[in-house]
N, C-alpha and C positions, 0 to 999 in steps of 0.2 A: 224379883227372883229370876234367875237365869235358866233354872231347870224345871223339868216337868216329868211326870210319871206316865206310864201307859194309860192309866185311868184318866189322866188329865188330857191326853191326846184324844182319847175317845170321846170325851165330853166338851172338847174345845169348841167355843162359840164366839170367839172374838175376831179380831182382824185375821186375814188369811195367815196360816201358821206354816213356817218352815221349822222342821225338827233337826237338831244337831245331834247326831248319835256318836257317842264316844265312850270312853272309860271314865275320864275326869274332864268334862267340858268346861267347867267353871273358869279355869285359868286361861282359856283362849281369849286372845284379843278380838276374835270374831264378834264377840258380844258388843264390844265398844264400837266396832266399825260397821256392823251389819246395817244400821239405819241408812248410812251413806251408800252402801252397796245397793240396797234395795231401791233407793232413790235413783241411782244410776240406771237401773233397769225399769224405772217408773212402776214399781211394785209396792203396794201398801202392806208389806209383810211384817210379821213379828217372828222372832227367833227364840226357841226355847231348847235347852240342852237335855238330852236323855242319857243319863249315865247308866251303863250296863257293865257288869263285870266281864272279865275276859273269858270266863267259862259259862257265859250265858247259854241256856239250853235252847235248842231249835224252836220249841214251842213259843218262847218269847219273841223271837224274830217273826214268826208267823203271825203272832198277835199284833205286833207293830205293823206289818204289811196290811193286816185287816183294818187296823185303825186308820191308816193313811187312805186305803181305798174306801172306807166306809163313812168317813167324815168329810163332807164337802168343804169344810173350812180349813182343812189341811192340805196344802198344795205340794208338799214334798218333804224330802229329807236329805241332808248332807251327812255322809257316812265317813268318818275319819278313822275309825277303828271298826272291827267286826266285819270287814269287807268280804272276806272269804267265808265266814260262818254265815253271814246273811244270805250270800248266794246258795250255799249248800242247803240251807233250810227252806229257801223260798223260790228256787229256780223255776219249779214247775208252775208257780203262780205269778211269775213276772213276765211282762212283755219286754223283750230286749229293746233297748233304746238305741243301741249301737252295737256293732259287730265284736267289739272288744270284751263285751260281757261274756261271750261264749269262749273267746280266746283265753282270757285271764281267769275265768271262773270266779269273778268277784264283782261286787257292786259298791260304788261309792256315791251313788245318787239315785234317789227315788223321785219320780215326777208323776203326779196324779193328774187325771183328766179323762173325761169321756168314759168313766167307769172302769178305767184301767190304771195300773201302776207300771210305768216304765222304768227299767233299771238301766243305769249307765255305768260305764268304767271310764272315767274321764281323766285319771291321773296321768297317763302317758301324753294326752293331749296338752295338759297343763305344763308338764315338764318340757315338752318340746318348745314351748315359748320362752323358757329361761335357761336352756341347756347351754352351758359353756362349750367353747369349740374344740377343746383338747381331744386329740385323736386316740390316745392310749388311756384306758379308763380301768380303775380298780374300784369295784363297788363292794362294800362290806355289808352283807345282808342280802338274802335271797327271798325275802317276803314280798308283800305287796308292793313296797316302795321300790325294791330291787327289780320287780317285774315291770313296773311302770318305766324305770329307767331303761331297761332292755329295749322296750318297744320304742321309746323316744329316741334312743340311739340309732335305731335302724334307719338307714337313709340320711343320716345327719352328718356323714363324713368321718365318723369314728372308724379307726382301722382295727382295734383290738379292744375287747372288753373282758375283764376277768371278774367273775362273781365268786365271792367267798362266803361260806357260812358254816356254822358248826353243826348244821342239820343236814345230813345227806338227803333226806326226804324233801327239804325245801329246795335243794339244788336239783333234784330230779324233777320236781314240779316245774321249776323255772326252765330247764331243758325242754320239757314238754310244751310249754308255753311258746318258746322259740320255734319249735317244730310246727305247732298249730298255726302260728302267725306267719310262717314262711320267711323268717328273718334271714336275709342274705346280705352279702357285701361287707360283713364285719366278722372277724375271727373271735369266736366266743370260747371262753374257758370256764369250767365250773370246778372250783377247788374247795374240798372240805378242809376246814381248819380245826385244830384242837383248842385254840386259845389265842390270846393277844401276841404271843411270840411268834406263832406261825404267820399271823397278819403282818407283823413287822417285817418278816422275810419277804412277803409279797410286795410291801411298799419299797423295799430296797431293790426289787427287780433281780436280774435283768429281764426285759428292759424296765427302767423306772417309770411308773405311770405318771402321766401328766396331770391326771384328775384322780383323786382318791376321795370316794363318797362314803360318808357314814349313814347307811340306810338301816341301821340296826334298832334305832330307838334309844340306844344307851347315851345317857347324857340328858334325857328328858323323861321318858317313860320309866327308865330304871337308871340307877346311878352308874357311873364309870364311863368306859370308852372301849372300843374294839382293839385299840392299840395300846402299847406301853409307852412310858415317858421317853423310851429310847428309840422309838420309831424313826427310821431315817429319812424324814421329810427334808427337802431342800428347797432352795428359792425357785426352782423350776417347776415345783409342784403346786397345784391348787388343791387345797383341802376344803371339801364341801360338806357340810353337815345339813341334813334335811331338816333338823330342828332349828327353831328360831328362839325358843325359850328353854329354860332349864340350865343345868350346869355347863353345857357345851364344852365338856372336858376335852373332846377330840380336837376341837379348834384351838384350844389353849396349848395343847401338846404340839400341834402342828406350827403354831406361831412361834413357839419357843425354839423350834428347830429351823426357823427362817422361811417357812412356806408361806405362800399367800393363802388367805382364807375367805371363805364365803359361807354365810349361814343360810338358813332355810326361809328367810322372810319372803323372798320373791316367789319361791315355790308355794308358800302358804297363800299368798295373794292370788297366784295363778290357779292354785287348786280350788279355792272358793269361787273364782270366776268361772272356772269350768263347770262346777256343780250348779251354781245359781242360774247361769245362762241355760242350762239343760232344763232346770225346773221352770224357767220363764219361757222356754221354747224360743230362745233368742240366739243369734249366732255369736260364737266365741271368736272374736276378732282381736287384732292388736289394739285397735282404738278402745274396745270395751275393757281390755286388760289395762291399758293406760289409765282409763277412768277409775277403775278399781284401785290401781296402785296410788293414784293421787288421793283418793278418798282415804286410803289406809295410812298414808305417810305420816299424818300428825300423831298417829298411835304407835309408830314404830319404836321399840325399845332403843334407848340410847346406846346400849351395848351393841345392839344389832346394826346401828348406823355405821359405827367406826371400827368394830372389832377390837377393843382395847385389851387384847390378850396379853397378860403379863408373862 
């Protein structure tokens, strides 16, 4: 079994446990690759997924934190969903592991030790290792993934970044993060959109963005795409979907219009590298990332290898 309950975490007495917190963790290839990743860090870890619904109440997150703190056999948790809600419920009881926890007000890693649980926000660090060099960026989605992209873009040569979302509140939160982080040297725009046709207009420009990112979750967590089939992608555009599994409708649409495409596999690997090195208290280096990528390569979906988008 790949999954575990909160009761199971509290009672765990096996090999050192890392919990994988998400909504539906069973479909992730992390389960297949995890043993190789643990070996790369010389850790005898076991991985179990904890599936929690999107509307999980704060008391459940606090119970999770107490289980990680109270059971010496639990070494930490990788959080791929619930990052914002976990922070809101548990911030007062967490020891910040890095400064981005307070900047982003989210947690994607819990690391236990010395009676403490340290919280980390490692998504921006992971993205910085795999970020394409395009200078003009359109990011569709202003949630946690969009926030990580904003912070990764800072200081990486991007000239302009437009963030679009159907939620004005999400855009306001993202603007606040940029202010807290002191992001400079890049022209930032925050654009509310009513739907896919509005997004199509942003893809068209002017100026036409060199990199268009699907950070909405559409195509994996929910069906569909943030653009229509008529979105004016062209050969000078790189379409990047942060998803590596699911329908990947966004990439199919972009490929049909002649755009280059990139799925989320490298981000998936880099994200887990960032989380697991934090739990292991090991440096996140290009060499460690290369080891993780090599370990994961045999499990990469065939569609993800070559993007055969019809």
